[in-house]
N, C-alpha and C positions, 0 to 999 in steps of 0.2 A: 327439457329445461334449458332456458337461455339465461346466461349470466350476463348482466349488464354492468359494465364497469363505470363507476362514477369518474368524472374527469380527473379528480384529485388522486384516484387510484391507478390511473393509466401510467404505464412505464414510459418515461421520457429518456431520451438520450441526446448527447451532444458530443462534439469533437473539440479537442484543443491541441494546439501545437506545443511541443516540448522538445528539449534537447535530445531526448531519446526516441523521438518520433511522435506521430499523432496518437493521442490517448483518446479512448472512448469512455465517456462518463455516462452512467446509467443510474436512474433513481425514479422515485415516485414522490409526488408532493415535495416536501423540503428535505428529504432524506436521500443521501448518496448510498447506493447499494453495490455498485461495481465500478471498477476502473479496468479498462482493457488496454493491452499493448498493441502496437502495430504488427508484431510478429511474435513467434514462440507459442507456447501453449497457453499464454495469457491473452490471446486474441478473443474478443467478444464478437459473436455473430449477432448482428442487429436482427431482431425479430420483426416480422411484418406488422404486428399489432402495436409496436412501439412507435411513438411520435418523436420526431426530431425537434428539439427545442433548446438550442444552444444557450439562449438567455436564461433558462432555468438553472444553469450551473455557474452563474457569474461569480458567486462567492467561492465556489470550488476552484474555478480557473484562477481567480486572483490569489488564493492561498497556495496553490500548486506553483504558479508563476513565481510567487515570493520565495517559495522553497528553492526552486531552481536558481533564483538570483542570489541565494545565500542569506536572505533576509528573514526566513522563517525556519524555526527548529521544531515546532509542534503545530498541529492542526486543530482548529476549532470549528469542526463541521458536525452536522447531524448525520450519523452513520447508521446504516441498517445492514450489517453483514449477515449472510445466511450461512447455515451449517448446523452440524449436530452440536449437542451440548459440549462435547469434548473439543470440537473444532473451535467453537466460540470461546472456550476457556483458553485455548492456545492463542487465539487472536488477541484476547485481552492481555495475556502475558507479553505478546509482541509489543503492545503499546507502551510497556514499561521500559523497553530498551532505549536508553538515552541516545540522543542525536550524536553521531560521530563514534559510536561504540558498536562492537559486535559481541554476540554471544553464540554459544553452540546449541545444537538441538538438545543435547544432554542437559545443559543449564536450564533450558526452558522446561524440559521434563521434570527436573528437580523443583523448579519454581512452582509448578502446578501440582506438586505432590505425587507425581507419578514417575519416579526415577527410571523405571524399566520401559517406559513408553516412548523411547527415543525415536523409533521408526514411525510410530503413530503421530508423534509431534512433527516429524518431517513431512508426513503426508498431509497433515492439517495445514502446515505452513505453506505447502505447495498449492493448497486449494483456497488460499487467501483471496477473497473477492475484491479487496480494497488495497492492493499493493501501493506503495509509496506512503499513503496516509496511515496505514497499519504496516509498519516497517519490516516486512519479511525479508527484505534485502539485507538486513543487519544480522541475519542468522547464517552461521558458517559451520563447517565440520569441526569436530572436537580437536582435530589435528591442525586446525587453522586453515584448512583448504576451503576454497570457494566451492559452493555446491550449486545445484540448479536454481533457476529463477524463471518465473513465468514469462518475463519479457526478454529472456535470453541473457547469456553471460555478459555481453557487452553492456547491456542496460544495468545489470547488477554492478559491474565494475564502475560504470559512470556514477551511479548513486553513491556507492561507497567512497569513490574518489572525491565527489562533490563534498560530502560530509567531512572527509579527512582534510581536504584543503582548507575548509572553513575552520576546523579545529586547530590546524597548524597556524593559520593566519591569526586567530585569536590569541594563541600562545605567544606568537611573535610580537603582536601589538602589546600584550600585557607585559612582556619582558622589556620592551622599549620604554614603557611608561615608568618603569622602576628606576 
């Protein structure tokens, strides 16, 4: 049996520059399915059957660029993350973490109604196929420690610092207006 992929079903990928290195964007049609980092366990290996089409990700690049510029706090993208039902439940909970804030794995476990599943939440968080737009970088240890990140600790620190600087700037601007 030969499976023929329709053009709209073919996986596309593109590259974009960012302050944390070149990101790989992967999706099909109008849905973003993966974001890969330049190093760490979050590197995406481009498959031979994928077609490079940087222009297919114009809206994604624009929104991620806006995020890095401090002009975007949330994303309005069509996403298609993969994972088990549990992993998808964790990813959904991650999207509720406000910009500039952090939560622990335990808090996520409680939020999804599985308070004893802290390690499973950590594993699901680590398998997030759409980092940055599904903000797994906002999850830290219960003791406040930084934990692993698919793009490496420097990338996690950068993302948390970017969001913290913006929060501090907004608080400062608000105080000056009073």
